[in-house]
C-alpha positions as semicolon CSV with decimal commas, in nm:
position;residue;x (nm);y (nm);z (nm)
1;X;13,084;15,770;10,977
2;X;13,392;15,571;10,881
3;X;13,484;15,242;11,044
4;X;13,827;15,096;11,113
5;X;13,844;14,721;11,167
6;X;14,107;14,631;11,426
7;X;14,366;14,369;11,330
8;X;14,515;14,364;11,681
9;X;14,376;14,449;12,025
10;X;14,412;14,825;11,964
11;X;14,527;15,097;11,725
12;X;14,698;15,417;11,831
13;X;14,512;15,743;11,773
14;X;14,767;15,888;11,531
15;X;14,767;15,568;11,327
16;X;14,386;15,564;11,316
17;X;14,372;15,920;11,179
18;X;14,619;15,827;10,905
19;X;14,446;15,497;10,824
20;X;14,112;15,674;10,782
21;X;14,266;15,941;10,560
22;X;14,183;16,216;10,809
23;X;14,552;16,310;10,839
24;X;14,796;16,297;10,549
25;X;15,094;16,209;10,765
26;X;15,196;16,126;11,118
27;X;15,314;16,484;11,162
28;X;14,971;16,620;11,061
29;X;14,805;16,380;11,305
30;X;15,048;16,479;11,581
31;X;14,976;16,852;11,545
32;X;14,598;16,803;11,520
33;X;14,604;16,601;11,842
34;X;14,841;16,841;12,024
35;X;14,620;17,135;11,923
36;X;14,320;16,972;12,091
37;X;14,125;16,922;11,768
38;X;14,059;16,550;11,817
39;X;13,800;16,398;12,050
40;X;13,784;16,037;12,164
41;X;13,450;15,926;12,308
42;X;13,346;16,291;12,340
43;X;13,657;16,409;12,528
44;X;13,950;16,607;12,385
45;X;14,250;16,374;12,358
46;X;14,605;16,514;12,362
47;X;14,800;16,186;12,347
48;X;14,895;16,070;11,998
49;X;14,973;15,724;12,137
50;X;14,629;15,683;12,298
51;X;14,525;15,321;12,245
52;X;14,188;15,290;12,077
53;X;13,990;14,970;12,124
54;X;13,670;14,833;11,973
55;X;13,378;15,064;12,046
56;X;13,579;15,386;12,064
57;X;13,457;15,684;11,859
58;X;13,696;15,950;11,725
59;X;13,581;16,294;11,607
60;X;13,797;16,526;11,396
61;X;13,701;16,815;11,164
62;X;13,339;16,706;11,143
63;X;13,432;16,345;11,066
64;X;13,344;16,053;11,289
65;X;13,553;15,738;11,302
66;X;13,424;15,422;11,468
67;X;13,672;15,160;11,589
68;X;13,541;14,809;11,536
């Protein structure tokens, strides 16, 4: 499980995928999210701009990302 430390109150889902190295670019993140491949807190998330806050858990391609 990877962890992302928040610098602000939130991070957007697409930015989190890029920051964790799970998506090479914003375009890759956008398509992964639009295709329903990303889960936030166990639910499929289709909004690239979804605001993630401390405690959220993102799942993508067998990787888990914890927002801290």
